[in-house]
Every structure is written in structure tokens, then in C-alpha cells.
N, C-alpha and C positions, 0 to 999 in steps of 0.2 A: 273319679280319681282323687279329686281334692278331698272328698269325704274320707277316703281311706287314709290319706296322709294325716288328717286331723285326728281320726280315731286312733291311729298308731301312736301319734304324739301324745294323746290324752292317756292312753294305756301305759306308755313308757315313762311318763313323768313320775308316778309314784315310785317306780323302781330306781330311777335316777336319784330321787331325793333320799331314799334309803341308803344307796351306795355312798352318796356324799356324806351323809351323817355318820356312817360306819367309819369312813376315813378320818373324821375329825374326833372320833371317840378316843379319849386318853387311854394309855396303857393301864391295865390293871395288874400290877406286879405284886407278887407276894412280898411280905416284909423280909428284908435281909437282916439277919442277926449277925453281929460282929463282936468277936472277943479280941481285945487288944490291951496293950500296956497303956495305962492312963497318961504316962509322960511322953509317949511317942508322937512327935509332931507329924511324921509322914503318915501314920495310921489315921490321924485326925484329918489330914489333907485328903486322903483317899475317900474317907467317909463323906466329906464335904463335896468332893467331885461327884460321887454317886448321887447324893441328894440333889445336886444341881442338875443331874441328868434325869431326875424324876423318881428315883428309888426312895422308898421309905426304909430307914435304917434304925435298928434298935442296937445300942452299943452297950457292951459289958466290959468294964475296965479291968479285966483280969481273966486268966484261964485259957489263953488260946492254945497253949501246948497240950493241956489236958483235953480240950475239946477236939483238937486235931486227932489225938490218939483215939478218943472215944468214937469219932466218926470214921476211923479206919484209913486216914490219909498217911501214907508212908513218910517218914522224916525227911527223905531226900527231896521232897517237894515243899519243905517248910519255908515260911517267911515270918514276918513280924505280926501278922494278924490273920485270924481265921474267921470265915463267914459261913453262913448256912442260909440257903434260899431254895425253896421249892424242892427240898430233899437233896440238894447238891452242895458240896463243900466248895467254897471260894477261898483259895489260899493266896495271900499276898496281893500285890498291886495289879489285879486283873482289870482290864478295860471294860467299861459298861457295854459296848456293843457285843462283846463275847459272852457276857452274862445273859443278855437278852437272847442271843442266838442259842445258847445252851437251853434256856427255858422254852424256847420255841421248838428246837429239834428233839429235846428229851432223849439224849443218847443213854445207853446202858453204861453208866460211868459213875465214879465217885464224885467227880467235879472238875473244876479248873484250878490251875496254879500258875503263878509267876514266881518260881523259886528265887530265893534271895531278895535283893532289893535293888533292881537295876535302875540306874539313873535315866530319867526320861519317861518312866512308867507313871501312871496316875498316882499322885501323892509324892512321887520322887522327882517332880519336875518344877520345883519352886525356884525362885530367883537365886537362891544360894548355889545352885548348880550351873548358873549361867546358861549357855546354849548347849551344854553337853547333853547328848542323847546316845546312850549305849544300846546296841541291838539286844533284843530279848524275845523270847517266845512265851506265848500263853499256851500251856499244855493241857490236854484233856487227859485226866488220870482215870484209867480204866479199872474195873472191879478187881482185876488180878494184880493191880499195883503197877502195871506197865503204863506207858503214856505215849501219846503222839502229839505232834505240833498241831494246835488248833488255829493259831494265828501268829504270824511273825511281825515284828515291828522294827523299823529302821534297818532293814537288811536290803542290800542292793539288788 
């Protein structure tokens, strides 16, 4: 009986070690390309927020409207910066967890958007806004141009 327990433990140990290593392995995210205005502070703050969360970001200081159009994102979802990661458009102040979720789920979609510039969203949450937090939605923009709420923030 004791021999079986020892044998089971010896066989199970390598598998436990592999599982533990897999859990500590860092994310391997594709590079997020971002097109923004070089003078926009909130865009820079959003980029810094994503970098602090582990994203690698390549910034282009012009052309977000042209890139948005080229990638097929309808203007009604527009914001102040446009990103591209893993084949998906990321428009505006989208939260890092939703970008990670998008890359994991891989929906048949154009990408994610936080239309406009809602106060309280990443990059729009600096000291200048005090404690103000406006409710907003991260929307999944589908290939036909329609959308659905992907995640809501600050709603009751």
C-alpha cells in the first residue's frame, strides 16, 4: 500500500511541476500598433496604461482617421486613437482586460471600441478629472458594422 502511494506521488510530481511552470509563464501578446495625435495627452496616458499592463506598444504620431477607415471601422465608433493587435481594431480608451479577452476568444469581428472619450476610462482618468467616473461601454464591433456591448463600466 505504501509503495503505491510513493509510486503515485513520484509519477505525479513531473506533471505538477509542468502545470506550475505553465501558470507562471508570462503572456505572449502580439505588438499593439497605435496611431494617435502627437500632442494628445490622454492617448499617451492610454499607451502608458497598456505598457504597465504588459503590452508592447508601437506608436505612430499621426494618421488614426486614415487607419480607422482603411481597417473598416465605421465612424460612429471613432475616438482619438486607433490601434491594431492580432488583426483586431482597438478604437479609443479600451480597457486591457477586454483586449486580452478579445485575443483569447477570437470572435468574428472588426474589433473593440470605446466611442468618444468617456471620463474614467483608461487614459481619461488622471488627476485633472478628480474622482469623476462616467459610465461607458466597451463595444464589440461586428463585421457588418453593428455592435454589441462587450463590457460595461460604472453602471449600477
